[in-house]
Every structure is written in structure tokens, then in C-alpha cells.
N, CA and C atoms as an extended XYZ file, in Angstrom:
594
Properties=species:S:1:pos:R:3:atomname:S:1:resname:S:1:resid:I:1 pbc="F F F"
N       126.264       75.167     -133.147 N   MET     1
C       126.036       76.713     -132.158 CA  MET     1
C       126.837       76.516     -131.055 C   MET     1
N       127.424       77.528     -130.880 N   PHE     2
C       128.126       77.890     -129.253 CA  PHE     2
C       127.126       78.164     -128.094 C   PHE     2
N       127.364       77.479     -127.284 N   HIS     3
C       126.142       77.793     -126.199 CA  HIS     3
C       126.921       78.550     -125.367 C   HIS     3
N       126.296       79.560     -124.538 N   ILE     4
C       127.143       80.343     -123.188 CA  ILE     4
C       125.869       81.124     -122.305 C   ILE     4
N       127.182       80.384     -120.927 N   ALA     5
C       125.840       80.921     -119.802 CA  ALA     5
C       125.956       82.366     -119.553 C   ALA     5
N       125.550       83.264     -119.157 N   LEU     6
C       125.455       84.135     -118.999 CA  LEU     6
C       125.509       84.430     -117.437 C   LEU     6
N       126.641       84.282     -116.536 N   PHE     7
C       125.850       84.523     -114.804 CA  PHE     7
C       126.645       85.499     -114.499 C   PHE     7
N       125.285       86.680     -113.956 N   GLY     8
C       125.975       87.853     -113.116 CA  GLY     8
C       125.895       87.850     -111.652 C   GLY     8
N       126.509       88.170     -110.844 N   THR     9
C       125.676       88.130     -109.238 CA  THR     9
C       127.017       89.214     -108.708 C   THR     9
N       125.359       89.873     -107.816 N   SER    10
C       126.579       90.402     -107.124 CA  SER    10
C       127.595       90.257     -106.087 C   SER    10
N       127.516       88.809     -105.756 N   ALA    11
C       129.335       88.688     -105.619 CA  ALA    11
C       129.527       89.468     -103.832 C   ALA    11
N       128.891       89.498     -103.365 N   ASP    12
C       128.875       90.364     -102.229 CA  ASP    12
C       128.527       89.628     -100.541 C   ASP    12
N       129.837       88.516     -100.644 N   PRO    13
C       130.489       87.938     -101.079 CA  PRO    13
C       130.611       86.987     -101.840 C   PRO    13
N       130.860       86.525     -103.371 N   PRO    14
C       130.822       85.092     -103.886 CA  PRO    14
C       131.256       84.296     -102.910 C   PRO    14
N       130.721       83.071     -102.970 N   THR    15
C       130.353       81.914     -102.239 CA  THR    15
C       130.697       80.378     -102.439 C   THR    15
N       130.711       79.713     -101.399 N   ALA    16
C       131.302       78.366     -102.548 CA  ALA    16
C       129.629       77.450     -103.204 C   ALA    16
N       128.389       78.318     -103.211 N   GLY    17
C       127.110       78.553     -103.469 CA  GLY    17
C       127.718       78.550     -105.065 C   GLY    17
N       127.609       80.114     -105.217 N   HIS    18
C       128.583       80.097     -106.440 CA  HIS    18
C       129.558       79.412     -107.072 C   HIS    18
N       129.909       79.097     -107.177 N   GLN    19
C       131.569       78.367     -106.867 CA  GLN    19
C       130.888       76.817     -107.584 C   GLN    19
N       129.792       76.379     -106.825 N   ALA    20
C       129.105       74.843     -107.196 CA  ALA    20
C       128.314       75.126     -108.437 C   ALA    20
N       127.910       76.329     -108.700 N   ILE    21
C       126.984       76.983     -110.123 CA  ILE    21
C       127.955       76.858     -111.295 C   ILE    21
N       129.021       77.802     -110.818 N   LEU    22
C       129.923       78.185     -111.689 CA  LEU    22
C       130.889       75.818     -112.729 C   LEU    22
N       130.753       75.743     -111.132 N   VAL    23
C       131.239       74.156     -111.660 CA  VAL    23
C       130.290       73.318     -112.476 C   VAL    23
N       128.898       73.601     -112.382 N   TRP    24
C       127.719       72.313     -112.609 CA  TRP    24
C       128.082       73.506     -114.075 C   TRP    24
N       127.840       74.790     -114.162 N   LEU    25
C       127.503       74.649     -115.465 CA  LEU    25
C       128.518       74.813     -116.533 C   LEU    25
N       129.970       75.211     -116.388 N   SER    26
C       131.065       74.612     -116.357 CA  SER    26
C       130.975       72.980     -117.814 C   SER    26
N       130.219       72.415     -117.167 N   GLN    27
C       130.377       70.951     -117.280 CA  GLN    27
C       128.659       70.823     -118.352 C   GLN    27
N       128.043       71.540     -119.203 N   ARG    28
C       126.672       71.705     -119.659 CA  ARG    28
C       127.370       73.343     -120.627 C   ARG    28
N       127.472       73.716     -120.521 N   PHE    29
C       128.261       74.573     -121.131 CA  PHE    29
C       129.428       75.036     -122.688 C   PHE    29
N       129.365       75.374     -123.779 N   ASP    30
C       130.614       75.519     -124.149 CA  ASP    30
C       131.748       76.697     -123.496 C   ASP    30
N       130.993       78.083     -123.196 N   TRP    31
C       131.699       78.998     -122.802 CA  TRP    31
C       130.312       79.590     -121.164 C   TRP    31
N       131.137       79.545     -120.459 N   VAL    32
C       130.618       80.376     -119.389 CA  VAL    32
C       131.077       81.266     -118.979 C   VAL    32
N       130.387       83.047     -119.596 N   ALA    33
C       130.995       84.195     -118.796 CA  ALA    33
C       130.309       84.491     -117.406 C   ALA    33
N       131.495       85.070     -116.619 N   VAL    34
C       131.127       85.770     -115.182 CA  VAL    34
C       131.002       86.779     -115.408 C   VAL    34
N       130.648       87.951     -113.851 N   TRP    35
C       130.771       89.132     -113.878 CA  TRP    35
C       130.176       89.358     -112.623 C   TRP    35
N       130.850       90.666     -111.942 N   ALA    36
C       129.631       90.684     -110.810 CA  ALA    36
C       128.853       92.381     -111.036 C   ALA    36
N       128.226       92.105     -110.534 N   ALA    37
C       127.215       93.362     -110.737 CA  ALA    37
C       125.940       93.920     -109.790 C   ALA    37
N       126.280       95.112     -110.141 N   ASP    38
C       125.582       96.336     -109.084 CA  ASP    38
C       124.025       95.828     -109.043 C   ASP    38
N       123.265       95.557     -108.487 N   ASN    39
C       121.959       95.631     -108.383 CA  ASN    39
C       121.263       96.267     -107.553 C   ASN    39
N       119.989       97.019     -109.079 N   PRO    40
C       119.726       97.361     -108.792 CA  PRO    40
C       118.588       98.012     -107.545 C   PRO    40
N       117.661       96.769     -107.239 N   PHE    41
C       117.348       96.277     -106.213 CA  PHE    41
C       117.602       96.530     -104.851 C   PHE    41
N       119.333       96.582     -104.973 N   LYS    42
C       119.802       96.521     -103.813 CA  LYS    42
C       120.454       97.687     -103.039 C   LYS    42
N       120.348       98.463     -101.845 N   SER    43
C       120.313       99.864     -101.696 CA  SER    43
C       121.914       99.279     -101.171 C   SER    43
N       122.804       98.945     -100.389 N   HIS    44
C       124.074       99.166      -99.893 CA  HIS    44
C       125.154       97.686     -100.475 C   HIS    44
N       125.954       97.746     -101.148 N   GLN    45
C       126.812       96.671     -101.816 CA  GLN    45
C       128.434       97.184     -101.753 C   GLN    45
N       129.342       96.326     -101.242 N   THR    46
C       130.487       96.415     -101.270 CA  THR    46
C       130.749       96.695     -102.663 C   THR    46
N       132.008       98.315     -102.463 N   PRO    47
C       132.379       97.759     -104.099 CA  PRO    47
C       132.607       97.117     -105.399 C   PRO    47
N       132.416       97.875     -106.343 N   LEU    48
C       132.439       96.552     -107.081 CA  LEU    48
C       133.628       96.308     -107.690 C   LEU    48
N       134.733       97.568     -107.720 N   GLU    49
C       135.986       96.033     -107.438 CA  GLU    49
C       136.194       95.437     -106.836 C   GLU    49
N       135.988       95.139     -105.491 N   HIS    50
C       135.988       94.317     -104.599 CA  HIS    50
C       135.364       93.307     -105.263 C   HIS    50
N       134.168       93.257     -104.855 N   ARG    51
C       133.265       92.160     -106.003 CA  ARG    51
C       133.888       91.807     -106.665 C   ARG    51
N       134.497       92.704     -107.891 N   GLU    52
C       135.393       91.927     -109.260 CA  GLU    52
C       136.797       90.505     -108.576 C   GLU    52
N       137.033       91.329     -107.744 N   VAL    53
C       137.997       90.862     -107.274 CA  VAL    53
C       138.334       89.275     -106.921 C   VAL    53
N       137.469       89.100     -105.667 N   MET    54
C       136.594       88.393     -105.183 CA  MET    54
C       136.111       86.923     -106.110 C   MET    54
N       135.517       88.055     -107.160 N   LEU    55
C       134.861       86.493     -108.038 CA  LEU    55
C       136.076       86.045     -109.111 C   LEU    55
N       137.502       86.995     -109.104 N   ARG    56
C       138.243       85.882     -110.056 CA  ARG    56
C       139.040       85.194     -109.154 C   ARG    56
N       139.223       85.620     -107.513 N   LEU    57
C       139.628       84.600     -107.108 CA  LEU    57
C       138.680       82.906     -107.137 C   LEU    57
N       137.890       83.064     -107.045 N   LEU    58
C       136.929       82.015     -106.834 CA  LEU    58
C       136.868       81.130     -108.485 C   LEU    58
N       136.726       81.943     -109.605 N   ILE    59
C       136.895       81.414     -110.426 CA  ILE    59
C       138.191       80.362     -110.622 C   ILE    59
N       140.032       81.270     -110.076 N   GLU    60
C       140.412       80.610     -110.463 CA  GLU    60
C       140.943       79.606     -108.942 C   GLU    60
N       139.858       79.377     -108.061 N   ALA    61
C       139.799       78.391     -107.688 CA  ALA    61
C       139.218       77.066     -108.297 C   ALA    61
N       138.980       76.975     -109.309 N   ILE    62
C       138.095       75.803     -109.592 CA  ILE    62
C       139.320       75.753     -110.767 C   ILE    62
N       138.748       73.977     -110.592 N   ASP    63
C       139.939       73.258     -111.870 CA  ASP    63
C       139.135       72.731     -112.211 C   ASP    63
N       138.683       73.256     -113.690 N   SER    64
C       138.103       72.839     -113.955 CA  SER    64
C       138.512       72.182     -115.513 C   SER    64
N       138.258       71.145     -116.500 N   PRO    65
C       138.836       70.361     -117.096 CA  PRO    65
C       138.700       71.577     -118.183 C   PRO    65
N       137.571       72.121     -118.899 N   GLN    66
C       137.009       72.484     -120.110 CA  GLN    66
C       138.073       73.539     -120.110 C   GLN    66
N       138.342       74.989     -118.793 N   HIS    67
C       139.057       75.312     -119.131 CA  HIS    67
C       137.668       76.622     -119.786 C   HIS    67
N       136.556       76.572     -118.996 N   ASN    68
C       135.567       77.374     -120.281 CA  ASN    68
C       134.812       78.492     -119.402 C   ASN    68
N       135.710       78.754     -117.830 N   LEU    69
C       135.060       79.962     -117.414 CA  LEU    69
C       136.306       81.160     -117.407 C   LEU    69
N       135.315       82.316     -117.735 N   SER    70
C       135.857       83.752     -117.807 CA  SER    70
C       135.441       84.978     -117.027 C   SER    70
N       135.934       85.310     -116.816 N   LEU    71
C       135.470       86.894     -115.716 CA  LEU    71
C       135.695       87.817     -116.746 C   LEU    71
N       134.242       88.102     -117.029 N   GLU    72
C       133.871       89.291     -117.949 CA  GLU    72
C       133.848       90.683     -117.996 C   GLU    72
N       134.665       91.203     -117.293 N   PRO    73
C       133.718       92.399     -115.887 CA  PRO    73
C       133.322       94.151     -117.564 C   PRO    73
N       133.405       93.341     -118.555 N   GLU    74
C       132.893       94.694     -119.327 CA  GLU    74
C       131.324       94.092     -119.711 C   GLU    74
N       130.927       92.855     -119.123 N   LEU    75
C       129.675       93.208     -119.525 CA  LEU    75
C       129.029       93.725     -118.165 C   LEU    75
N       129.519       93.330     -117.570 N   SER    76
C       128.810       94.504     -116.160 CA  SER    76
C       128.012       95.896     -115.762 C   SER    76
N       125.978       95.867     -116.004 N   HIS    77
C       126.060       97.001     -116.214 CA  HIS    77
C       124.738       96.013     -115.092 C   HIS    77
N       123.990       97.526     -114.723 N   PRO    78
C       123.264       97.254     -113.417 CA  PRO    78
C       121.285       96.842     -114.039 C   PRO    78
N       121.319       97.335     -115.657 N   ARG    79
C       120.543       96.391     -116.418 CA  ARG    79
C       121.012       95.713     -117.565 C   ARG    79
N       120.725       94.224     -116.926 N   THR    80
C       120.457       93.371     -117.753 CA  THR    80
C       120.213       93.372     -119.317 C   THR    80
N       119.896       93.821     -119.934 N   ILE    81
C       119.237       94.016     -121.181 CA  ILE    81
C       120.729       94.426     -122.011 C   ILE    81
N       121.399       95.699     -121.029 N   MET    82
C       122.325       96.386     -121.953 CA  MET    82
C       123.699       94.753     -121.777 C   MET    82
N       123.866       94.463     -120.282 N   THR    83
C       124.502       93.760     -120.712 CA  THR    83
C       124.547       92.750     -122.077 C   THR    83
N       123.208       92.055     -122.489 N   VAL    84
C       123.313       91.322     -123.113 CA  VAL    84
C       123.609       91.416     -123.888 C   VAL    84
N       123.249       92.684     -124.263 N   GLU    85
C       123.785       93.473     -125.846 CA  GLU    85
C       125.097       93.834     -125.663 C   GLU    85
N       125.966       93.643     -124.901 N   LEU    86
C       127.270       93.511     -125.043 CA  LEU    86
C       127.648       92.072     -125.257 C   LEU    86
N       127.143       91.011     -124.589 N   ALA    87
C       127.024       89.845     -124.668 CA  ALA    87
C       126.867       89.308     -126.542 C   ALA    87
N       125.908       89.905     -126.761 N   ARG    88
C       125.308       89.528     -128.143 CA  ARG    88
C       126.653       90.152     -128.704 C   ARG    88
N       126.662       91.044     -129.088 N   GLN    89
C       128.092       91.923     -129.975 CA  GLN    89
C       129.483       91.322     -129.930 C   GLN    89
N       129.483       90.925     -129.083 N   ARG    90
C       130.738       89.977     -128.848 CA  ARG    90
C       130.739       88.307     -129.835 C   ARG    90
N       129.655       87.568     -129.075 N   TRP    91
C       129.233       86.608     -129.645 CA  TRP    91
C       128.053       86.666     -130.374 C   TRP    91
N       128.252       87.056     -131.806 N   ALA    92
C       127.087       87.517     -132.611 CA  ALA    92
C       125.527       85.873     -132.755 C   ALA    92
N       126.882       85.092     -132.965 N   ASN    93
C       125.919       83.685     -133.227 CA  ASN    93
C       125.266       82.589     -132.059 C   ASN    93
N       126.006       82.956     -130.974 N   ALA    94
C       125.701       82.141     -129.845 CA  ALA    94
C       124.426       82.356     -129.105 C   ALA    94
N       124.642       80.492     -129.206 N   ASP    95
C       123.061       80.845     -128.146 CA  ASP    95
C       123.199       81.107     -126.905 C   ASP    95
N       122.544       82.121     -126.378 N   LEU    96
C       123.035       82.849     -124.793 CA  LEU    96
C       122.090       81.937     -124.141 C   LEU    96
N       121.956       82.074     -123.124 N   THR    97
C       121.525       81.885     -122.217 CA  THR    97
C       121.914       82.620     -120.162 C   THR    97
N       120.905       82.741     -120.172 N   LEU    98
C       120.977       83.592     -118.216 CA  LEU    98
C       120.816       83.150     -117.655 C   LEU    98
N       121.315       83.126     -116.252 N   VAL    99
C       121.670       82.454     -115.419 CA  VAL    99
C       120.807       82.486     -114.047 C   VAL    99
N       119.790       82.932     -113.684 N   ILE   100
C       119.435       83.638     -112.581 CA  ILE   100
C       119.022       82.442     -111.147 C   ILE   100
N       118.908       82.806     -110.313 N   GLY   101
C       119.048       82.433     -108.430 CA  GLY   101
C       117.341       82.583     -109.037 C   GLY   101
N       116.777       81.133     -108.188 N   ALA   102
C       115.302       80.936     -107.898 CA  ALA   102
C       114.522       82.370     -106.895 C   ALA   102
N       115.520       83.108     -105.878 N   ASP   103
C       115.023       84.320     -105.351 CA  ASP   103
C       115.004       85.860     -106.091 C   ASP   103
N       115.484       85.507     -107.405 N   LEU   104
C       115.247       86.583     -108.308 CA  LEU   104
C       113.395       86.415     -109.753 C   LEU   104
N       112.951       85.228     -109.648 N   VAL   105
C       111.696       85.263     -110.420 CA  VAL   105
C       110.906       86.258     -110.109 C   VAL   105
N       110.470       86.216     -108.894 N   PRO   106
C       109.278       86.739     -108.810 CA  PRO   106
C       109.647       88.963     -109.094 C   PRO   106
N       110.536       89.140     -108.834 N   GLN   107
C       110.956       90.699     -109.385 CA  GLN   107
C       111.665       90.334     -111.140 C   GLN   107
N       111.334       89.337     -110.866 N   LEU   108
C       111.680       89.204     -113.130 CA  LEU   108
C       110.899       90.510     -113.778 C   LEU   108
N       109.752       89.615     -113.906 N   PRO   109
C       109.033       91.215     -114.760 CA  PRO   109
C       109.010       92.533     -114.540 C   PRO   109
N       109.438       92.640     -113.199 N   ARG   110
C       110.093       94.281     -112.967 CA  ARG   110
C       111.266       95.125     -113.781 C   ARG   110
N       112.287       93.849     -114.397 N   TRP   111
C       113.192       94.403     -114.567 CA  TRP   111
C       112.750       94.894     -115.800 C   TRP   111
N       113.858       95.905     -116.875 N   TYR   112
C       113.655       96.916     -117.400 CA  TYR   112
C       113.498       96.116     -118.828 C   TYR   112
N       113.118       96.496     -119.594 N   GLN   113
C       112.647       96.161     -120.565 CA  GLN   113
C       112.348       94.387     -120.967 C   GLN   113
N       111.951       94.366     -119.834 N   ILE   114
C       111.788       92.597     -120.059 CA  ILE   114
C       111.420       91.494     -120.700 C   ILE   114
N       110.498       92.132     -121.717 N   ALA   115
C       110.416       91.735     -122.737 CA  ALA   115
C       111.598       91.491     -123.990 C   ALA   115
N       111.606       92.499     -124.786 N   GLN   116
C       113.105       92.351     -124.928 CA  GLN   116
C       113.983       91.806     -124.744 C   GLN   116
N       114.553       91.607     -123.212 N   LEU   117
C       115.474       90.794     -122.634 CA  LEU   117
C       115.138       89.330     -123.129 C   LEU   117
N       113.826       89.103     -122.816 N   LEU   118
C       113.268       87.902     -122.685 CA  LEU   118
C       113.348       87.158     -124.411 C   LEU   118
N       113.981       87.753     -125.894 N   GLN   119
C       113.920       87.221     -126.437 CA  GLN   119
C       114.774       87.011     -127.366 C   GLN   119
N       116.096       87.979     -126.144 N   GLN   120
C       117.179       87.386     -126.790 CA  GLN   120
C       117.900       86.361     -125.842 C   GLN   120
N       117.187       86.400     -124.795 N   VAL   121
C       117.968       85.173     -123.908 CA  VAL   121
C       116.829       83.737     -123.329 C   VAL   121
N       118.090       82.336     -123.560 N   LYS   122
C       116.584       81.851     -122.490 CA  LYS   122
C       117.168       82.008     -121.514 C   LYS   122
N       116.048       81.447     -119.800 N   LEU   123
C       116.671       81.208     -118.603 CA  LEU   123
C       117.142       80.072     -117.584 C   LEU   123
N       117.953       79.997     -117.288 N   LEU   124
C       117.839       79.225     -116.629 CA  LEU   124
C       118.007       79.328     -115.196 C   LEU   124
N       116.766       78.829     -114.203 N   VAL   125
C       116.767       79.051     -112.801 CA  VAL   125
C       117.304       77.705     -111.989 C   VAL   125
N       118.433       78.906     -111.210 N   VAL   126
C       118.631       77.972     -110.038 CA  VAL   126
C       118.585       77.905     -108.926 C   VAL   126
N       117.775       76.858     -108.532 N   PRO   127
C       116.954       76.345     -106.915 CA  PRO   127
C       118.385       77.040     -106.010 C   PRO   127
N       117.063       77.568     -104.830 N   ARG   128
C       118.049       78.319     -103.453 CA  ARG   128
C       116.757       77.728     -102.373 C   ARG   128
N       118.265       77.297     -101.421 N   THR   129
C       117.479       77.179     -100.924 CA  THR   129
C       116.303       78.015      -99.644 C   THR   129
N       115.019       78.076      -99.581 N   GLY   130
C       114.820       79.524      -98.551 CA  GLY   130
C       113.821       79.621      -99.752 C   GLY   130
N       113.817       79.304     -101.010 N   TYR   131
C       113.429       79.609     -102.143 CA  TYR   131
C       112.255       79.096     -102.991 C   TYR   131
N       110.814       78.929     -102.798 N   VAL   132
C       110.506       78.348     -103.482 CA  VAL   132
C       109.592       78.585     -104.881 C   VAL   132
N       109.708       77.628     -105.826 N   LEU   133
C       109.073       78.317     -107.198 CA  LEU   133
C       107.715       78.707     -107.171 C   LEU   133
N       106.903       79.240     -107.614 N   GLU   134
C       105.933       79.400     -107.036 CA  GLU   134
C       105.449       79.250     -109.334 C   GLU   134
N       104.759       78.035     -109.199 N   ASN   135
C       103.739       78.182     -110.781 CA  ASN   135
C       103.667       80.062     -111.258 C   ASN   135
N       102.739       80.498     -110.648 N   HIS   136
C       102.684       81.364     -111.139 CA  HIS   136
C       103.494       82.311     -112.346 C   HIS   136
N       104.773       82.802     -110.926 N   HIS   137
C       105.231       83.453     -111.260 CA  HIS   137
C       106.532       83.059     -112.718 C   HIS   137
N       106.892       81.421     -112.715 N   LEU   138
C       107.355       80.888     -113.325 CA  LEU   138
C       106.050       81.252     -114.769 C   LEU   138
N       104.496       81.024     -115.151 N   GLN   139
C       103.592       81.416     -116.024 CA  GLN   139
C       103.913       82.791     -116.662 C   GLN   139
N       103.828       84.003     -115.146 N   GLU   140
C       103.914       84.813     -115.863 CA  GLU   140
C       105.599       85.206     -116.757 C   GLU   140
N       106.349       84.642     -116.437 N   LEU   141
C       107.684       84.629     -117.369 CA  LEU   141
C       107.331       83.868     -118.619 C   LEU   141
N       106.720       82.484     -118.636 N   GLN   142
C       105.692       82.718     -120.438 CA  GLN   142
C       105.096       83.336     -121.032 C   GLN   142
N       104.665       83.558     -120.074 N   ASN   143
C       103.573       84.715     -120.711 CA  ASN   143
C       104.264       86.415     -121.728 C   ASN   143
N       105.583       86.656     -120.769 N   LEU   144
C       106.157       87.509     -121.328 CA  LEU   144
C       107.128       86.627     -122.566 C   LEU   144
N       107.293       85.484     -122.529 N   GLY   145
C       107.639       85.137     -124.056 CA  GLY   145
C       109.078       84.421     -122.828 C   GLY   145
N       109.463       83.985     -122.126 N   ALA   146
C       110.557       83.102     -121.775 CA  ALA   146
C       110.608       81.431     -121.497 C   ALA   146
N       111.877       81.173     -122.202 N   THR   147
C       111.973       79.837     -122.122 CA  THR   147
C       112.740       79.858     -120.843 C   THR   147
N       111.861       78.734     -120.063 N   VAL   148
C       112.674       78.738     -118.907 CA  VAL   148
C       112.695       77.367     -118.349 C   VAL   148
N       114.225       76.852     -117.794 N   THR   149
C       114.463       75.736     -117.358 CA  THR   149
C       114.881       76.150     -116.458 C   THR   149
N       114.441       74.850     -115.435 N   ILE   150
C       114.973       75.267     -113.994 CA  ILE   150
C       116.655       73.728     -113.834 C   ILE   150
N       117.509       74.501     -113.317 N   ALA   151
C       118.588       73.236     -113.441 CA  ALA   151
C       118.996       72.565     -112.537 C   ALA   151
N       118.479       71.128     -112.616 N   ASP   152
C       118.645       70.316     -111.695 CA  ASP   152
C       120.133       70.231     -111.141 C   ASP   152
N       119.758       70.915     -110.051 N   LEU   153
C       121.060       71.382     -109.264 CA  LEU   153
C       121.075       71.430     -107.647 C   LEU   153
N       122.017       71.022     -106.584 N   SER   154
C       121.851       71.119     -105.379 CA  SER   154
C       122.861       71.450     -105.084 C   SER   154
N       123.064       72.911     -104.934 N   ALA   155
C       124.172       74.199     -104.562 CA  ALA   155
C       124.515       74.362     -102.541 C   ALA   155
N       125.261       74.027     -102.849 N   PRO   156
C       125.192       74.131     -100.826 CA  PRO   156
C       124.112       75.754     -100.611 C   PRO   156
N       123.703       75.049      -99.599 N   ALA   157
C       122.922       75.474      -98.625 CA  ALA   157
C       123.789       77.961      -98.267 C   ALA   157
N       124.824       77.778      -98.499 N   VAL   158
C       124.953       79.378      -97.881 CA  VAL   158
C       124.759       80.504      -98.743 C   VAL   158
N       125.009       81.775      -98.238 N   SER   159
C       123.897       82.669      -99.124 CA  SER   159
C       125.272       83.805      -98.679 C   SER   159
N       125.329       84.742      -99.459 N   SER   160
C       126.145       86.272      -99.313 CA  SER   160
C       125.558       86.483      -98.321 C   SER   160
N       124.678       87.123      -98.136 N   THR   161
C       123.607       87.704      -96.948 CA  THR   161
C       124.523       87.226      -96.231 C   THR   161
N       123.915       86.089      -95.677 N   ALA   162
C       124.229       85.138      -93.880 CA  ALA   162
C       125.274       85.541      -93.693 C   ALA   162
N       126.343       85.676      -95.004 N   TYR   163
C       127.894       85.953      -94.480 CA  TYR   163
C       128.342       86.861      -93.781 C   TYR   163
N       127.177       87.388      -94.277 N   ARG   164
C       128.249       89.286      -94.062 CA  ARG   164
C       127.448       89.794      -92.842 C   ARG   164
N       126.117       89.044      -91.798 N   GLN   165
C       125.483       88.869      -90.927 CA  GLN   165
C       126.399       87.965      -89.602 C   GLN   165
N       126.981       86.876      -90.481 N   HIS   166
C       127.364       85.975      -89.561 CA  HIS   166
C       127.958       85.371      -90.715 C   HIS   166
N       129.818       85.538      -89.670 N   PRO   167
C       130.662       84.823      -90.944 CA  PRO   167
C       130.832       83.609      -90.375 C   PRO   167
N       131.067       82.800      -91.615 N   ASN   168
C       131.682       81.503      -91.272 CA  ASN   168
C       131.940       80.847      -92.909 C   ASN   168
N       133.451       80.433      -91.916 N   ALA   169
C       134.623       80.212      -92.719 CA  ALA   169
C       134.342       79.261      -94.561 C   ALA   169
N       133.174       77.981      -93.604 N   GLU   170
C       132.657       76.828      -94.633 CA  GLU   170
C       132.167       78.026      -95.654 C   GLU   170
N       131.582       78.930      -96.062 N   ALA   171
C       130.499       79.270      -96.734 CA  ALA   171
C       131.626       80.067      -97.961 C   ALA   171
N       133.286       80.006      -97.456 N   LEU   172
C       133.384       80.244      -98.832 CA  LEU   172
C       134.466       79.587      -99.384 C   LEU   172
N       135.562       79.285     -100.386 N   PRO   173
C       136.308       79.455     -100.534 CA  PRO   173
C       137.636       80.602     -100.515 C   PRO   173
N       138.306       79.664      -99.701 N   PRO   174
C       139.620       80.079      -98.444 CA  PRO   174
C       140.110       81.781      -99.355 C   PRO   174
N       140.681       81.188     -100.610 N   PRO   175
C       141.561       82.761     -101.269 CA  PRO   175
C       140.030       83.753     -101.246 C   PRO   175
N       138.799       83.876     -101.129 N   VAL   176
C       138.198       84.784     -101.069 CA  VAL   176
C       137.604       85.472      -99.143 C   VAL   176
N       138.058       84.212      -98.567 N   GLU   177
C       137.667       85.029      -97.389 CA  GLU   177
C       138.726       85.309      -96.631 C   GLU   177
N       140.324       84.590      -97.442 N   ALA   178
C       141.285       85.422      -96.772 CA  ALA   178
C       141.786       86.597      -97.583 C   ALA   178
N       140.937       87.187      -98.396 N   TYR   179
C       140.816       88.468      -99.349 CA  TYR   179
C       139.729       89.399      -98.223 C   TYR   179
N       138.699       88.797      -98.141 N   ILE   180
C       138.017       89.206      -96.892 CA  ILE   180
C       138.611       89.843      -95.753 C   ILE   180
N       139.204       89.586      -94.854 N   HIS   181
C       139.853       89.710      -94.502 CA  HIS   181
C       141.164       90.879      -94.314 C   HIS   181
N       141.452       90.420      -95.403 N   ARG   182
C       142.786       91.474      -95.496 CA  ARG   182
C       142.341       93.127      -96.064 C   ARG   182
N       141.109       92.927      -96.339 N   GLU   183
C       140.942       94.647      -97.268 CA  GLU   183
C       139.911       94.574      -96.072 C   GLU   183
N       139.643       94.293      -94.976 N   GLN   184
C       138.451       94.404      -94.163 CA  GLN   184
C       136.897       95.068      -94.498 C   GLN   184
N       136.174       93.848      -95.300 N   LEU   185
C       135.143       94.288      -95.600 CA  LEU   185
C       133.937       94.697      -95.227 C   LEU   185
N       133.820       93.517      -94.321 N   TYR   186
C       132.622       93.737      -94.000 CA  TYR   186
C       131.921       94.378      -91.915 C   TYR   186
N       131.406       94.706      -91.794 N   ARG   187
C       131.232       95.132      -90.671 CA  ARG   187
C       131.918       94.579      -89.372 C   ARG   187
N       131.337       93.870      -89.632 N   TRP   188
C       131.041       92.893      -88.101 CA  TRP   188
C       133.119       92.038      -87.666 C   TRP   188
N       133.469       92.721      -88.120 N   GLN   189
C       135.074       92.769      -88.801 CA  GLN   189
C       135.895       93.251      -87.869 C   GLN   189
N       134.855       94.958      -87.409 N   ASP   190
C       135.470       95.769      -86.409 CA  ASP   190
C       135.414       95.339      -84.768 C   ASP   190
N       134.486       93.643      -84.665 N   ALA   191
C       134.358       93.628      -83.558 CA  ALA   191
C       135.084       92.430      -83.097 C   ALA   191
N       135.934       92.012      -84.010 N   LEU   192
C       137.241       91.261      -84.022 CA  LEU   192
C       138.170       92.270      -83.017 C   LEU   192
N       138.331       90.644      -82.290 N   PRO   193
C       139.400       91.435      -80.887 CA  PRO   193
C       140.974       92.261      -82.020 C   PRO   193
N       141.246       91.327      -83.317 N   GLU   194
C       142.445       91.777      -83.502 CA  GLU   194
C       142.094       91.537      -85.247 C   GLU   194
N       142.697       92.372      -86.543 N   LYS   195
C       142.865       92.252      -87.597 CA  LYS   195
C       143.810       90.290      -88.123 C   LYS   195
N       142.991       89.938      -88.280 N   VAL   196
C       143.508       88.957      -89.179 CA  VAL   196
C       144.967       88.507      -90.457 C   VAL   196
N       145.876       88.313      -90.536 N   THR   197
C       146.949       88.203      -91.286 CA  THR   197
C       146.720       86.882      -92.098 C   THR   197
N       147.452       87.199      -93.362 N   TYR   198
C       147.132       85.633      -93.712 CA  TYR   198
C       148.405       86.239      -94.846 C   TYR   198
């Protein structure tokens, strides 16, 4: 059986935490399909085309011996069940695992057609600093039919939201940060004394 990890992320911007997750996934799955996604629970996001470029830069910065990380923009859809259907068309006989952050666990039962989604994929939950995985939330997912695994991974304690509010060069791979400065993507850059060029 061919085992595929499906990892969609807002990537606004993709951080060193995302990078660590992708390295970890590449060591445990035959293939890791990655895409930048619009999250319908978030009101404002950087345009998708910029987030796709940043995610591509992040993936290219990973030296994976397995060469099994792939940006798959055609999988991007606001409704995850549509993404999974597209993945199923492409990899008909594969074992699909949907990778989500611990912060998404409480909202997952409200996702569109969640019961049908959980019949088609396994869930891999990645712990995140500041988010406690509550047993009743996990139980609710299992009651909906989910097969849930918690990743034994400690990713760097960085977040896209924190970077957007207070930029920290150490939170991002250098190619991603260079792109952000070049494209002037976030509001805090309006306060910079001069444009940074790379």
C-alpha cells in the first residue's frame, strides 16, 4: 500500500514549524502532498498565489533524501472533502492520511461533510505549542468515525500569526523571509524605515 500524507496549510507565511513538520512527514510516508489553502474560518489572508510561492520556497529549502515532498496546488480547495476527492482521483489505491494541527481539532466537527471526510482518510494530529489536545475533542472525532493518531513531533514554537504581528527572522527559512520583504506582504513593513532588498 502506498501511504500518502496530505498536508494543506494556510502558509501565511509558512514557518520553520511547517518545515519541521514536512521533514518529519517525509521520513514516515511514501509521498507528502502539500498545498496552500484558503481557510474559510479565517477572514483575511494573503493572496493564495503568494502563499503558494512561499510554500514552494520552503519545500525547495528542505534537503530530503527521499525526494518525496511535492507542492500540489491543484489539491487546494476551501472544503477539505473536495481536496480529498481530488487526491483520491489521483491516487486511487493509496492510503491517505490528512495532517492537521492541534489547533484545528476543536473546529473539525464543524467542517463541511465531516463524517464523509473521515471515512476517506486517517487523521494525523500535530501538537502545537499553546494548544492542549482535550480528550473530549478527540473522542468527538472518534465518534464521527475518525481514526486519529497524535504525531510524536515537537516542532519549533513559531506561528504564522505571531510572525505577521511581530516579525522574527528566525521563525522563517531565509528564502521565505526574502520573498516577504521583496513583495512587501505584511502591514508591519509599512513601518520599516526603508525597503529591504535581497
